[in-house]
N, C-alpha and C positions, 0 to 999 in steps of 0.2 A: 439288489443294489447294496454296496458296502456301506458301513456306518459313516465312513469318511465322505463318500459321494453323497449320501443322504443328507449329511450335515451341510455340505457345500450348497446343495440345491436349496435347503431351508434358509441358509444365510442370504443367498441371492434373492430369494423370494421376499424375505423380510426387508431387505434393503429396498427392493422395488416398491413394496407396500408403503414403507415409511416415506419414500421420496415422491410418490405419485401425487399429482394434484387432485383436487376435488374432495368429496366427503369420504369418510372411512370405508363405507360399503363400496363406493366407486373404485377405491384404491385396490380392493381385492380383484376387481375385474379389469384393471389396467393391463395393457399389453405386456409390460415387463413382468408383472406378477403372474399373470395367466400362463406365460411361457414356461414358468418354473413349476407352478402348482395350479391345477384347475380351481376356479373359484368355489365350486361345490365341495372341494375337499379342504379348502384353506382353513376353515375354522376348526377342523379336527386337530390342527397343530397347536393352536393356542387354546388353553383350557380356561374356562371361566373361574372366577373366584367366588367367595360367598357373597360379595357385594357388587361385582362387575361381570358383565357378559364378556365373552371372548372378543367381540368387536370393540367394546369399550376399553378393554386392556390394550388392544392394538392402537386405539386412538390416543392413549397416553403416550406411547412411543412416537407416534406421528407428530403430536403436539410438541413434545420435547425436542424433536429434531429441528423444527422451525425456530423454536425458542433459542436453541443453542446456536443456530446460524445467525439469528438476530443479535445475540449477545456477542458472538465473535466479530461480526461486522461493526458493531458499535464500539468495540475496543479499538479497532483500526480507524474508524471514521467518527469520532465523537463530535467534531465540529459540524460535520454535515448533518448528523443526526439531530444535534441541537438546533441547527438552523431550520431544518424541515419541520421539526416538532414530531411528537409521538405518532400521530395518525398518519401523516405522510411518510414518515420513516418506516412504519410497519408495512405500508403498501409497497414502498420501494423494495424492501427486503424480500417480501413475498414474490414480487415479480422477478427480482434478480436471481433468487435461488432456484426458481423454475427454469430460468434461461441458462444460468451458470452454476449448477449444483457442485458441491465439493467433489473433487476428483483426486484428492491427495489424502494421505494418512494423517496430515496435520491441517488444522483450520487456519494456519498462518497464511495460506495462499488463497483462501476463499475469496477475499476481496480484490484480487488482482485485476479483475475485469470491470470493477465498478465504475472507474472513470470513463471507460469506453462505453459502458452500458448507459450512462447518463446522456451521452450524445444521441442515443437511439430513442430516448423518451420524449414525450410531449406533455406539456402542462405543468412542468416544474416551475416553482416561483424563482425568478431571477436565475435562469438556467446557466448563464455564463459564470455567475458567481458560484453557484452550486458545483459546476464543473471544476472551477479553480480550487475550491475547498477539497474536492475529491482528489485531484492531482497532487495537491500539497500534502495531504495526509497519506496518500500512497507513497510519495517520495520519502516521508518520514518512516513509514513501515519498511521500505526497502533498505534504507541505511541502518535501521535497527537490526535487520537480519543479515546484513553484509558481514563478511569475514573481518576479523580485527587485524589491523596493521599497526606496527610501531611508526609513529609520526616523527619526522625529522624536526630539528630545532635549529636555533642560531649556531650552536656548537658544530653541527654537521655542515652547515653552510660555510662556516669559517675555515673548514679544512679544504675547501675547493680552491685550487689556484686561481688567481685573478684572471689569467689569460684563458682559462678553460670555460668561463661562464658563457661566452658567446655561443658555443656549441653544446652547452649543457641542456638536458631535458629534465623537467620536474615531473615526477610521476605522482598523481594524486592517490590518496588512500582509496580503498575499494568502497568504503562507506561514504560515498561522495556522489551527489547529483546536482547538475545545473538545470535550473528551471526558469521559465518566464511565465508571468501571470498577467491577467487583465485587471486584477484587484490586489491590494496589499494584504494578502491573506495572513501573513505572519503577524502583522499588527492587529488584525482582527482576532487572531488566536490569543494574543496578549490581553486584549480588551475583554474577551470572554472569560479568561481566567480571573480577571479582576472583578468583572461584573457580568455574570451569566445573563444571557438575553440581550446583550449589546446589539445595537443595530448594525447591519452590514455597511461597510464603507462605500464611498463613491468609487467609480472605476479609476484606476491609476496604473499605468504600465509598470510592472515590477520585475526586476531581475534578481535572482537569488541563487545561493549555493546552499544545499541541504547536506548535512554531514553528521557524523557521530563523534563525540568526544567523551571519554570516560564512560562509555556504554549509554550515553544519553543522546538521543537525536536532537539536533540543533539546526537553526537556519540563520543565514546572514544575508541581509539585503545588500545588493551591489548597485553601483552606478552602471549605466550602459557601457561606458568604456572599460570599466573594471571587469564586467561580465565578459566582454569580448576578449580581453587579455587572458583571463582565467580559462575561458573556453578554448583558446588557441593552445595554451599550455597543456590542458587536459587532453587535447586532441593529438599531442605529440610534437608540436612545434618546438624548435629550439628556443632558448630564452632570447637569443639575438633576433631571430625572425619575429617572435611574438612582440618584442619591444619595438621593432622597426615599424610594425603595423599599428601600434598603439598611438592614440592622439592625446595621451595623458602627459602631464608635466612630470619631471623627475621627482618632485616632492610628492605628487599624487601616487606615483608608482611605488615609491619608498614606503609611504604610509600603508598602502594596500598589501604589499609584500610582508611588511612587519606584522600586520593583522593576520594574514593567511598563515604565516609561520606560527604565530601565537595560538591560532585555532587548531593547528595540527592537520592541515589539509593535504600535506605531501608525505609520501612514505619513503622516497629516495630521490637522489640526484644522479642521473645517468650521464656519464662523461664519455666523449669519443675515445675509441681505443688508442 
């Protein structure tokens, strides 16, 4: 076997050992590790030190893997981790990384399936609130990683001929997500920043746009009619069509558009040919 092939086998074996569930000795006999190197030969690869056995040295890597996964997930889901508390959070992370281990070169995508995973669990306290927190924090991480776009402002809008607005389309920036929640999760996030350990709020249907401005993820609560209007625009409706289906007054529409422009939610105005 060539050195390169031998190194590849060793790398695959070490990855399988690190990611295998159970005790350290059981990890050596896991199907993934055994397929690469027989358990009887495994400890020939890792040498003991003056204070640690080969198995104990492997255990350090295995422990560091889960600790790093927990740390990466807590960066993306601090509200959920704080709500659940250290003990429940550690249990959740252990279960999650067994079901959805990292498949990417970056840990940025490790938590992508956590909102879905929560729906599969039983025994979570206030499960609907926990699910809302996870979806809210996932939306924040999505807009944080989205490509940057130049946002249009009032000066761009002023250049559009008045008779062209009926058939104009407003294209949102890519760091943009529309979400609905059963709880006012963004208000809870504000409360936790002011007073860690704040109690969860009562249920309240909430409509929201999550976006990024100046490299900072932000959220803005919307009324239901404003959410419907913004959703139609983001789906490609012309401005005329979106407004005809809206039940808001002209003053309400004007106030929302002024705020959306100020927040930088649109990247361009598309006009008919």
